[in-house]
Every structure is written in C-alpha cells, then in structure tokens.
KETI-102947 format. One line per 10 residues: their letters; for each residue z, x, y of N, C-alpha, C. Coordinates in pm, whole numbers. Example, Ala and Ser with C-alpha at 12.3 -4.5 7.8 and 13.67 -1.06 7.14 Angstrom:
2
as) 780/1319/-569/780/1230/-450/780/1320/-330 ~ 708/1285/-225/714/1367/-106/787/1290/3
This chain:
343
mkakpedivr) 15905/12918/7651/15844/12842/7557/15685/12858/7571 ~ 15636/12842/7437/15492/12912/7443/15408/12758/7441 ~ 15295/12745/7554/15216/12638/7532/15079/12730/7542 ~ 14965/12639/7532/14846/12629/7515/14789/12659/7648 ~ 14698/12683/7715/14641/12700/7851/14621/12541/7906 ~ 14527/12482/7808/14507/12337/7809/14601/12255/7845 ~ 14730/12308/7798/14873/12203/7802/14937/12211/7905 ~ 14918/12369/7944/15064/12396/8026/15071/12305/8161 ~ 14955/12308/8188/14984/12222/8371/15019/12066/8350 ~ 14986/12016/8216/15033/11864/8198/15218/11898/8173
ryhaaadsir) 15218/11995/8081/15383/12025/8052/15468/12059/8186 ~ 15407/12146/8256/15497/12201/8378/15506/12061/8457 ~ 15411/12004/8518/15414/11870/8611/15506/11771/8528 ~ 15519/11731/8393/15615/11636/8352/15707/11693/8368 ~ 15777/11804/8373/15937/11862/8365/15963/11983/8482 ~ 15865/11979/8605/15874/12054/8688/16016/12119/8729 ~ 16126/11986/8721/16229/12039/8803/16310/12142/8680 ~ 16268/12124/8581/16368/12199/8448/16300/12325/8401 ~ 16178/12358/8482/16092/12504/8466/16122/12602/8581 ~ 16182/12678/8535/16229/12800/8656/16104/12930/8669
lillcgpnvt) 16037/12952/8570/15942/13060/8554/15867/12994/8466 ~ 15705/13031/8481/15574/13047/8422/15475/13143/8426 ~ 15419/13189/8323/15385/13324/8307/15242/13308/8232 ~ 15087/13344/8306/15007/13333/8262/14952/13482/8229 ~ 14882/13526/8099/14905/13683/8050/14750/13610/7979 ~ 14693/13733/7927/14574/13732/7849/14453/13796/7911 ~ 14324/13809/7831/14221/13870/7908/14147/13827/7982 ~ 14151/13712/8022/14081/13605/8088/14120/13592/8237 ~ 14098/13670/8342/14160/13700/8467/14160/13562/8557 ~ 14053/13515/8562/13986/13389/8634/14063/13272/8607
rcqalveelv) 14105/13276/8448/14142/13147/8370/14335/13174/8414 ~ 14346/13277/8418/14517/13292/8469/14537/13238/8607 ~ 14435/13284/8691/14414/13264/8842/14422/13097/8859 ~ 14344/13053/8786/14287/12890/8791/14378/12797/8759 ~ 14473/12849/8625/14587/12795/8605/14709/12805/8712 ~ 14703/12892/8749/14829/12878/8866/14790/12785/8994 ~ 14639/12800/9030/14640/12706/9152/14617/12552/9097 ~ 14629/12544/8955/14653/12389/8931/14813/12370/8934 ~ 14851/12443/8878/15023/12440/8858/15072/12443/9010 ~ 15033/12508/9078/15132/12453/9210/15040/12386/9329
kplaqsaerv) 14950/12343/9270/14891/12227/9368/14965/12122/9452 ~ 15054/12073/9346/15145/11944/9407/15262/12038/9491 ~ 15282/12144/9447/15368/12229/9551/15348/12258/9696 ~ 15219/12322/9678/15123/12362/9799/15107/12238/9932 ~ 15149/12138/9890/15107/12022/10015/15242/12002/10086 ~ 15345/12077/10039/15469/12069/10116/15556/12185/10101 ~ 15541/12281/9986/15621/12375/10006/15593/12539/10063 ~ 15676/12608/10099/15637/12745/10156/15583/12837/10043 ~ 15474/12891/10039/15411/12967/9906/15449/13108/9943 ~ 15521/13217/9851/15565/13337/9854/15484/13428/9771
dltisdisds) 15399/13503/9818/15314/13587/9743/15397/13735/9721 ~ 15406/13775/9587/15452/13931/9580/15356/13977/9482 ~ 15388/14123/9512/15314/14192/9426/15447/14302/9336 ~ 15391/14390/9258/15480/14500/9209/15583/14582/9300 ~ 15499/14614/9419/15559/14678/9510/15667/14635/9585 ~ 15684/14458/9576/15784/14404/9626/15915/14404/9565 ~ 15865/14406/9434/15993/14406/9347/16046/14515/9273 ~ 15971/14641/9315/15992/14783/9220/16123/14858/9258 ~ 16159/14824/9386/16280/14880/9442/16412/14834/9351 ~ 16393/14705/9344/16525/14644/9273/16502/14541/9185
aarlndeans) 16553/14552/9041/16558/14464/8952/16592/14313/9026 ~ 16698/14272/9079/16752/14183/9138/16646/14127/9230 ~ 16567/14217/9298/16472/14159/9404/16400/14012/9394 ~ 16363/14006/9262/16298/13872/9246/16381/13756/9261 ~ 16486/13769/9137/16578/13631/9159/16630/13614/9307 ~ 16655/13724/9354/16707/13719/9510/16611/13627/9599 ~ 16450/13667/9600/16394/13603/9648/16388/13425/9596 ~ 16407/13431/9479/16394/13280/9433/16472/13208/9502 ~ 16586/13287/9509/16736/13190/9567/16770/13202/9685 ~ 16664/13260/9771/16663/13273/9946/16588/13159/10017
aslfgdkryl) 16697/13108/10098/16602/12961/10136/16501/13050/10270 ~ 16426/12947/10274/16325/12966/10382/16382/12965/10530 ~ 16300/13024/10607/16315/13011/10773/16408/12883/10808 ~ 16276/12762/10786/16338/12647/10797/16375/12530/10667 ~ 16439/12613/10583/16513/12539/10489/16432/12471/10396 ~ 16285/12467/10367/16191/12421/10336/16166/12454/10178 ~ 16102/12367/10062/16098/12433/9966/16036/12513/9952 ~ 16033/12637/9859/15953/12737/9821/15899/12768/9687 ~ 15773/12822/9683/15781/12863/9515/15718/13060/9548 ~ 15723/13083/9410/15683/13224/9432/15556/13244/9336
vlrlnageav) 15459/13346/9376/15352/13374/9315/15336/13523/9305 ~ 15370/13589/9168/15394/13699/9116/15269/13759/9078 ~ 15213/13828/9138/15077/13895/9066/15119/14054/8991 ~ 15045/14058/8889/15073/14199/8782/14951/14227/8729 ~ 14922/14352/8741/14809/14409/8613/14905/14461/8508 ~ 14832/14468/8392/14886/14498/8270/14999/14572/8258 ~ 14958/14706/8327/15078/14784/8312/15213/14766/8415 ~ 15189/14697/8513/15270/14645/8592/15397/14532/8541 ~ 15304/14454/8443/15396/14366/8357/15517/14450/8286 ~ 15484/14574/8238/15634/14637/8197/15731/14668/8308
rataaienvl) 15636/14725/8389/15757/14751/8524/15814/14636/8581 ~ 15766/14502/8549/15880/14397/8603/15937/14326/8543 ~ 15935/14378/8385/16018/14300/8288/16151/14246/8330 ~ 16251/14387/8381/16356/14355/8433/16393/14252/8526 ~ 16312/14246/8618/16336/14154/8743/16295/14003/8686 ~ 16215/14004/8590/16181/13898/8543/16282/13857/8449 ~ 16363/13888/8389/16457/13865/8300/16555/13836/8355 ~ 16598/13905/8471/16721/13848/8573/16693/13690/8617 ~ 16572/13677/8641/16547/13520/8708/16598/13450/8580 ~ 16543/13479/8438/16563/13365/8314/16732/13347/8327
asetagdpvf) 16812/13520/8351/16936/13508/8296/17020/13453/8421 ~ 16970/13416/8531/17032/13392/8651/17110/13230/8632 ~ 17240/13227/8691/17304/13107/8623/17267/12992/8748 ~ 17154/13034/8847/17122/12934/8942/16984/12929/8946 ~ 16962/12828/8931/16788/12790/8936/16740/12773/9040 ~ 16644/12879/9071/16611/12882/9240/16494/12803/9248 ~ 16398/12866/9356/16262/12827/9331/16190/12854/9255 ~ 16058/12802/9206/16020/12811/9092/15941/12963/9088 ~ 15897/13019/8975/15817/13147/9002/15706/13144/8902 ~ 15568/13166/8957/15474/13161/8890/15448/13294/8859
viapgmgdkt) 15413/13380/8780/15360/13501/8745/15254/13514/8669 ~ 15139/13616/8745/14981/13598/8672/14986/13733/8650 ~ 14954/13765/8474/14953/13900/8444/14889/13909/8357 ~ 14744/13916/8410/14613/13936/8322/14630/14077/8242 ~ 14563/14063/8126/14584/14179/8058/14722/14217/7967 ~ 14830/14188/7990/14898/14163/7928/14916/14037/7777 ~ 15002/14123/7688/14974/14018/7545/15118/13946/7543 ~ 15072/13840/7423/15204/13783/7432/15259/13842/7327 ~ 15265/13934/7262/15370/14007/7154/15460/14084/7251 ~ 15465/14132/7357/15549/14212/7429/15676/14174/7437
alakaiisap) 15771/14257/7442/15927/14184/7456/15936/14099/7582 ~ 15866/14120/7696/15869/13994/7791/15825/13837/7757 ~ 15734/13868/7702/15671/13726/7641/15778/13701/7560 ~ 15797/13763/7442/15918/13702/7343/16054/13678/7421 ~ 16091/13690/7531/16203/13673/7613/16167/13516/7675 ~ 16005/13535/7742/15979/13385/7778/15985/13276/7701 ~ 15928/13310/7580/15899/13205/7489/16024/13171/7408 ~ 16127/13237/7421/16268/13196/7400/16360/13152/7496 ~ 16309/13157/7612/16367/13046/7711/16343/12927/7702 ~ 16472/12840/7728/16421/12702/7729/16350/12646/7873
daliatcyet) 16358/12711/7960/16334/12711/8083/16201/12764/8133 ~ 16147/12834/8061/16028/12903/8106/15894/12855/8037 ~ 15779/12886/8077/15671/12868/7993/15576/12967/7970 ~ 15488/13018/7901/15408/13110/7879/15264/13035/7814 ~ 15158/13095/7892/15039/13063/7799/14959/13173/7799 ~ 14876/13213/7712/14767/13345/7682/14645/13263/7688 ~ 14568/13308/7797/14427/13301/7834/14323/13392/7760 ~ 14276/13323/7705/14132/13398/7628/14018/13388/7716 ~ 13926/13439/7634/13796/13402/7695/13769/13237/7644 ~ 13703/13179/7756/13669/13059/7735/13537/13061/7699
tpqeagvail) 13533/12941/7570/13407/12900/7482/13314/12802/7567 ~ 13197/12795/7523/13111/12651/7604/13148/12563/7566 ~ 13210/12545/7428/13265/12424/7422/13377/12376/7487 ~ 13480/12481/7511/13610/12475/7594/13590/12416/7737 ~ 13459/12513/7787/13459/12460/7906/13386/12342/7924 ~ 13290/12313/7851/13236/12193/7836/13340/12050/7860 ~ 13416/12050/7783/13541/11983/7775/13627/11970/7918 ~ 13660/12113/7960/13747/12119/8079/13657/12052/8218 ~ 13518/12092/8173/13442/12020/8312/13430/11865/8318 ~ 13424/11820/8205/13426/11650/8185/13560/11588/8241
smakveglql) 13671/11704/8203/13794/11666/8267/13819/11655/8411 ~ 13738/11798/8486/13711/11784/8610/13641/11697/8690 ~ 13547/11664/8608/13452/11558/8688/13502/11436/8688 ~ 13595/11387/8608/13662/11244/8626/13769/11240/8728 ~ 13828/11366/8754/13931/11347/8862/13843/11364/9028 ~ 13742/11428/8994/13665/11416/9102/13575/11302/9153 ~ 13564/11208/9020/13499/11054/9048/13349/11082/8998 ~ 13292/11227/8917/13183/11221/8875/13178/11193/8745 ~ 13106/11090/8707/13047/11066/8588/12946/11161/8495 ~ 12944/11271/8489/12918/11373/8425/12859/11294/8276
sremaqeiaa) 12740/11353/8248/12693/11356/8113/12742/11486/8029 ~ 12785/11472/7919/12794/11586/7799/12706/11714/7822 ~ 12582/11639/7841/12464/11765/7882/12510/11852/7989 ~ 12541/11768/8105/12518/11847/8224/12665/11901/8248 ~ 12761/11866/8173/12887/11969/8185/12850/12070/8114 ~ 12745/12114/7965/12758/12219/7903/12681/12299/8009 ~ 12547/12258/8073/12458/12320/8166/12575/12377/8286 ~ 12653/12323/8334/12728/12372/8462/12837/12480/8388 ~ 12866/12484/8249/12942/12579/8179/12838/12697/8143 ~ 12735/12708/8148/12635/12802/8121/12590/12871/8263
ltsndlvlar) 12575/12793/8347/12528/12844/8455/12674/12925/8542 ~ 12785/12875/8521/12911/12948/8548/12962/13033/8473 ~ 12893/13081/8314/12928/13174/8208/13060/13116/8173 ~ 13065/12994/8164/13215/12941/8122/13349/12952/8223 ~ 13303/13034/8305/13429/13047/8401/13493/12918/8483 ~ 13606/12886/8454/13667/12746/8529/13676/12736/8649 ~ 13681/12860/8692/13712/12853/8850/13576/12818/8920 ~ 13481/12866/8876/13351/12849/8934/13294/12751/8884 ~ 13308/12697/8807/13268/12545/8710/13328/12436/8817 ~ 13466/12489/8850/13548/12367/8936/13451/12389/9053
mevekialyl) 13461/12475/9161/13377/12489/9276/13254/12435/9236 ~ 13144/12426/9160/13035/12340/9132/13069/12206/9118 ~ 13193/12127/9034/13209/12021/9060/13254/11933/9186 ~ 13315/12019/9230/13361/11977/9369/13259/11978/9482 ~ 13168/12083/9461/13044/12090/9557/12955/11937/9520 ~ 12954/11919/9389/12847/11773/9374/12926/11664/9380 ~ 13049/11658/9396/13130/11538/9429/13116/11539/9579 ~ 13132/11608/9657/13105/11617/9789/12988/11589/9840 ~ 12872/11625/9774/12734/11596/9818/12707/11446/9756 ~ 12756/11372/9674/12762/11254/9645/12834/11169/9699
datpdnpqap) 12928/11228/9776/13081/11159/9830/13123/11055/9740 ~ 13140/11149/9638/13240/11074/9496/13373/11083/9519 ~ 13433/10985/9454/13562/10957/9475/13589/10865/9332 ~ 13755/10926/9279/13783/10802/9181/13755/10678/9199 ~ 13750/10618/9340/13765/10475/9381/13600/10432/9374 ~ 13540/10575/9400/13376/10512/9417/13311/10629/9333 ~ 13313/10620/9171/13264/10717/9101/13103/10707/9136 ~ 13042/10838/9084/12887/10859/9090/12820/10925/8996 ~ 12731/10890/8903/12646/10953/8842/12559/11042/8886 ~ 12566/11167/8890/12442/11279/8921/12320/11251/8826
dadillllga) 12220/11278/8945/12079/11290/8841/12049/11419/8790 ~ 11975/11414/8709/11993/11552/8604/11947/11661/8649 ~ 11870/11646/8789/11810/11767/8859/11885/11796/9005 ~ 12045/11771/8981/12126/11818/9115/12141/11930/9078 ~ 12168/12007/8976/12186/12144/9020/12073/12236/9047 ~ 11957/12190/9014/11878/12284/9068/11854/12233/9252 ~ 11841/12152/9247/11876/12122/9379/12010/12194/9484 ~ 12122/12209/9431/12264/12257/9471/12218/12443/9472 ~ 12151/12453/9364/12112/12580/9365/12261/12672/9286 ~ 12340/12608/9188/12437/12704/9147/12404/12841/9070
endeedinll) 12296/12840/9018/12235/12965/8961/12196/13064/9071 ~ 12111/12982/9146/12094/13088/9282/12179/13182/9334 ~ 12313/13113/9358/12389/13149/9419/12481/13259/9388 ~ 12478/13215/9259/12566/13353/9181/12466/13471/9171 ~ 12367/13442/9147/12255/13567/9133/12261/13615/9286 ~ 12275/13569/9420/12281/13634/9542/12410/13700/9550 ~ 12521/13657/9484/12619/13729/9463/12656/13825/9419 ~ 12584/13846/9277/12593/13967/9175/12517/14047/9261 ~ 12395/14062/9323/12345/14139/9445/12437/14200/9515 ~ 12523/14154/9574/12610/14181/9673/12704/14291/9580
ihaalngdaa) 12762/14204/9474/12875/14324/9411/12805/14415/9346 ~ 12686/14433/9295/12636/14539/9254/12646/14633/9356 ~ 12578/14608/9483/12535/14702/9599/12671/14770/9633 ~ 12768/14710/9613/12896/14784/9668/12966/14848/9554 ~ 12942/14847/9404/13019/14887/9294/12919/15009/9256 ~ 12796/14997/9308/12691/15126/9269/12693/15203/9394 ~ 12749/15200/9522/12765/15281/9614/12632/15273/9684 ~ 12562/15180/9676/12465/15144/9756/12468/15079/9882 ~ 12514/15178/10018/12564/15127/10127/12458/15045/10210 ~ 12328/15096/10202/12202/15060/10275/12188/14907/10219
rlareiaaar) 12180/14888/10081/12169/14752/10010/12261/14670/10038 ~ 12401/14711/10057/12534/14660/10082/12498/14575/10189 ~ 12444/14648/10347/12418/14593/10445/12330/14485/10445 ~ 12204/14495/10375/12088/14376/10384/12181/14275/10285 ~ 12251/14284/10220/12306/14165/10132/12419/14134/10205 ~ 12485/14204/10250/12606/14131/10359/12521/14012/10453 ~ 12426/14086/10559/12353/14007/10630/12284/13857/10545 ~ 12232/13869/10458/12203/13755/10361/12299/13700/10336 ~ 12415/13712/10266/12527/13631/10270/12579/13543/10381 ~ 12586/13603/10501/12624/13576/10601/12518/13447/10645
aqgiseigli) 12415/13465/10605/12305/13364/10654/12298/13246/10575 ~ 12328/13285/10439/12327/13146/10348/12479/13096/10347 ~ 12612/13172/10390/12704/13093/10412/12769/13099/10246 ~ 12735/13229/10199/12835/13228/10033/12962/13204/10071 ~ 13051/13140/9957/13182/13126/9983/13247/13276/9934 ~ 13333/13294/10015/13408/13402/10010/13484/13411/9892 ~ 13580/13284/9867/13691/13296/9747/13569/13290/9604 ~ 13461/13276/9597/13358/13236/9531/13300/13382/9440 ~ 13277/13465/9590/13267/13585/9547/13351/13658/9489 ~ 13477/13644/9528/13584/13719/9493/13612/13679/9322
rimlrhlakl) 13577/13544/9307/13635/13532/9151/13507/13592/9022 ~ 13381/13565/9123/13272/13655/9052/13300/13805/9009 ~ 13352/13839/9139/13383/13997/9119/13478/14030/9041 ~ 13602/13944/9017/13678/13983/8890/13641/13952/8772 ~ 13556/13867/8729/13471/13853/8637/13411/13937/8606 ~ 13336/14008/8730/13262/14129/8670/13362/14263/8624 ~ 13454/14280/8692/13500/14392/8714/13608/14407/8547 ~ 13620/14237/8511/13707/14247/8371/13608/14288/8286 ~ 13486/14259/8278/13382/14313/8177/13383/14438/8213 ~ 13364/14500/8314/13348/14667/8345/13461/14721/8270
aelrskvdkg) 13577/14694/8296/13711/14761/8214/13715/14754/8073 ~ 13651/14640/8040/13636/14610/7903/13514/14705/7830 ~ 13431/14732/7901/13311/14822/7859/13370/15004/7874 ~ 13442/14991/7969/13497/15124/8003/13570/15152/7911 ~ 13670/15078/7837/13791/15102/7748/13668/15159/7628 ~ 13566/15094/7605/13515/15135/7479/13437/15263/7508 ~ 13383/15306/7631/13364/15497/7664/13473/15551/7638 ~ 13574/15519/7708/13699/15623/7662/13744/15612/7518 ~ 13692/15526/7445/13716/15569/7292/13609/15658/7244 ~ 13522/15666/7306/13411/15754/7245/13249/15707/7250
gnidsvaghp) 13294/15591/7290/13113/15533/7277/13039/15595/7384 ~ 12897/15585/7359/12796/15637/7460/12761/15578/7572 ~ 12757/15582/7667/12770/15496/7807/12630/15380/7763 ~ 12482/15466/7760/12377/15372/7717/12390/15265/7633 ~ 12450/15343/7516/12480/15189/7431/12566/15099/7414 ~ 12687/15161/7498/12818/15031/7549/12699/14932/7633 ~ 12684/14976/7731/12618/14866/7847/12483/14833/7812 ~ 12414/14903/7688/12294/14830/7654/12325/14709/7511 ~ 12459/14676/7510/12458/14571/7386/12436/14479/7433 ~ 12372/14379/7344/12317/14232/7358/12421/14146/7423
svffkeqkhf) 12562/14167/7419/12653/14093/7517/12649/14101/7648 ~ 12593/14214/7706/12543/14237/7857/12385/14159/7893 ~ 12380/14088/7991/12278/14056/8043/12193/14104/8073 ~ 12066/14145/8016/11956/14246/8029/11946/14299/8183 ~ 11965/14205/8253/11950/14218/8365/12039/14305/8462 ~ 12175/14321/8379/12266/14353/8425/12312/14514/8382 ~ 12219/14528/8272/12253/14642/8190/12253/14787/8302 ~ 12143/14768/8353/12120/14925/8443/12255/14935/8550 ~ 12293/14804/8571/12427/14803/8697/12521/14850/8631 ~ 12555/14806/8532/12666/14839/8428/12658/14992/8398
krqlriwssa) 12571/15063/8333/12532/15211/8331/12572/15287/8425 ~ 12516/15249/8569/12545/15323/8675/12698/15310/8698 ~ 12758/15215/8683/12889/15152/8695/12984/15235/8639 ~ 12951/15239/8525/13026/15300/8403/13050/15477/8452 ~ 12944/15537/8449/12933/15656/8517/13002/15680/8651 ~ 13051/15621/8752/13125/15585/8856/13265/15588/8839 ~ 13309/15447/8795/13429/15401/8791/13501/15433/8637 ~ 13639/15499/8647/13694/15521/8546/13774/15409/8557 ~ 13856/15400/8409/13939/15288/8383/14044/15282/8481 ~ 14105/15388/8509/14238/15370/8631/14172/15313/8767
hiarlieril) 14067/15373/8780/13989/15316/8933/13966/15180/8902 ~ 13917/15136/8818/13861/14988/8773/14027/14881/8808 ~ 14108/14920/8707/14245/14843/8726/14312/14838/8885 ~ 14241/14963/8941/14317/14969/9111/14235/14874/9169 ~ 14094/14863/9140/14010/14791/9189/14022/14633/9202 ~ 14086/14609/9068/14125/14439/9023/14225/14396/9090 ~ 14353/14508/9120/14487/14496/9218/14404/14486/9359 ~ 14347/14523/9417/14300/14553/9541/14241/14405/9577 ~ 14128/14356/9466/14077/14246/9508/14157/14098/9489 ~ 14265/14105/9415/14365/13997/9411/14436/14011/9539
qleiamkssg) 14452/14131/9557/14564/14153/9709/14491/14100/9831 ~ 14333/14091/9832/14220/14078/9893/14257/13912/9924 ~ 14247/13852/9827/14272/13708/9809/14397/13670/9865 ~ 14509/13720/9859/14652/13691/9931/14627/13720/10079 ~ 14557/13817/10116/14534/13835/10257/14459/13739/10325 ~ 14382/13673/10236/14265/13577/10321/14368/13447/10359 ~ 14475/13435/10246/14537/13328/10247/14681/13344/10364 ~ 14685/13469/10419/14819/13517/10480/14818/13577/10609 ~ 14677/13627/10641/14703/13727/10754/14659/13658/10875 ~ 14542/13569/10883/14502/13514/10974/14400/13566/11039
qpdqvlleee) 14329/13664/10976/14202/13717/11017/14076/13648/10920 ~ 13967/13628/10998/13861/13549/10934/13859/13618/10788 ~ 13806/13518/10693/13795/13586/10562/13677/13655/10521 ~ 13549/13631/10630/13415/13721/10639/13487/13851/10648 ~ 13536/13860/10752/13537/14034/10794/13642/14078/10690 ~ 13736/14049/10637/13826/14090/10532/13756/14142/10403 ~ 13643/14034/10349/13580/14051/10241/13468/14180/10270 ~ 13411/14163/10403/13326/14268/10436/13386/14392/10448 ~ 13508/14430/10492/13555/14548/10508/13600/14608/10394 ~ 13660/14521/10278/13681/14540/10143/13557/14605/10102
llliarkaas) 13423/14530/10076/13310/14586/10007/13287/14697/10091 ~ 13267/14703/10191/13206/14847/10230/13288/14958/10209 ~ 13404/14942/10203/13521/15060/10145/13468/15104/9980 ~ 13459/14989/9922/13438/14997/9789/13324/15051/9741 ~ 13223/15079/9836/13087/15116/9853/13054/15267/9871 ~ 13174/15301/10003/13185/15438/10028/13255/15514/9947 ~ 13363/15444/9847/13446/15515/9694/13307/15532/9643 ~ 13236/15430/9585/13150/15479/9476/13023/15583/9474 ~ 12991/15578/9626/12934/15697/9678/12971/15826/9672 ~ 13070/15843/9713/13152/15949/9701/13177/16011/9565
ara) 13210/15895/9457/13220/15970/9346/13110/15994/9280 ~ 13004/15920/9322/12879/15973/9243/12789/16081/9309 ~ 12871/16120/9396/12784/16264/9475/12803/16366/9419
C-alpha cells in the first residue's frame, strides 16, 4: 500500500501487527532515515534491532525472509532494518518479494532505499501488497518543515510560535532530522514536557547556537571531502572541545553528499563544474567547496561514500567503540582518499 510520508508513521502504528514490511524511498536521504527511526521507536524499547545491508542478503534471495522468521537468542521480539542505495534496491528485489510472499508473517522489516523511485517493479509489488507500506520522501519544503516542527514541539511540551518553527526550519535547511534535534535541545534546556509545557523566548535559538553548530560541522565535512588533512585535524580538535554531536554530523554529511551527488550527475551529463556549482541553489559560501569536491569525487565514489556513512551509523550503534573514535577514523580515511585523488 502507498502512503504519504507524513501519514506512514500513524498508519503503521495503528496496524503494526498486520504490516510485515515498510519501504522508504525517494531523493531525501535524511527524511527516509528520520521516518524509520520514528517507525521503530515503540519497538526499540523492548525488541532486538537487526541491521542488514545488501552484502548480508546478496548470497541468497531467501536470507531476508529467513532472518525475519528467525528467533532471537533469548526468544525476544526482533525487527530488521535493511539499508540500500539506489543501485542495490534492484539487487534486493527478489529478497524483498520473498518476504511479501511468505506464508509466515515474521518480524517486521524496514527498508531504507534512498534514490529508488516509486515506479519500479519492486515499488509496484509493495504498493499492491495488503501487508506492506511504501512512502516516497521528496525534499521537504519550508512550509512542510514548519508544520512538522510544530508537531514535534507539541510532543516535547514546547509551545512554539509558527514564526519560530519557520526559523528552525530555515536554520536546519528543512532537514527534519536536524530540526528534531533542535526541538529536543530546546525542550531539554527549558525542562519542558507534555505535562509541563514551556513557551521559548524569541532569542533562544541565538542562545543555543543552532546556526553556529552547523557551520562548525560544515567546516569539518569540507576539510575531509576536500582532502585537507591539516585543516581536518584542527577542525576535529575544535569539535572535541565543543562537543559536537556525532549523529548530527552524520546527518548533515548525508545531506551534503546527497546534494553533491545531484550536482555530480549534472556534470556527468555534460555540465561545466564551475557553472553547476555556481548555481544560485548552492549557498555562495559553499560554492568553492562544491567546485573542489566535484573535481575530486565521481558519482560512483559519492554513492560509495553515502553507503559508508550509513554503515558508520550502524557501527556506532552496535560496535561498542566510542562514537567519536569511529567518526574521526572515517573522516581521516575520507581525507586521505580525497588527497590521493587530487594529487
């Protein structure tokens, strides 16, 4: 069945026992990720999470369904999260169709397939399945972001004005993952809860520094993707001192890579790098970095980078190693790769 992104969480939670698979697709990577986190939130409190990638299911089309019907070590409830990029979605079609065709409804399967369209054979199979849901995540408009932020704020016990919601949307570039982090940060600062609602002052965003935090994170990301190891070392030291959120950095980096991939595809079709990166849709302070990165990174390498960053988030949740160490190692590896490509 097809659902709108703004409705899919409500629809799933209202009939969770009758839905065996949900797929999030479309160009908005962070929106797909944010929706999955909302979908699994009730399960995450008591069920075991199993993260999978294409490498886990590529050997056998039956593997995904087998995983969905396998008992956990202690017999607890489980749920599966399968992450795919656009090209991998085609390779995973048989495995997902096996889940839909299974006579046994196993543990729920959540598939994140950013870049996949909703006109593919796989999408049509999910749309026609009565026990599956699919939503296509397009880029969020300022108006949609504002409405979503007001809803987030209400859940956290914040009485936001429409103007402040729009300001948060602008500061986070309509990224609902980052917006949620800002709302939660404000609620924590004010000790707001649904039972103790609080109305933030107009200057709270300036006080908590949402815009400055993202600017600092962008400097770190650019240093890595530009292959500037010396600058990256300085930015990592600054990030440690300021306590920048590792997950927040990952979400901003995914958004940046999605934009870089979009621009790179225009270059692949014959566009001039300077013209493509100099388009008014690219923030003028970012244009020099995009020009440099478009000369370093091919479309294939950008796709691989997105996959690596998604896998990094999985590792943060499961490896037991400090998030800061995992993130810094990956950024340094990216910087070395960029430097060798630039040389």
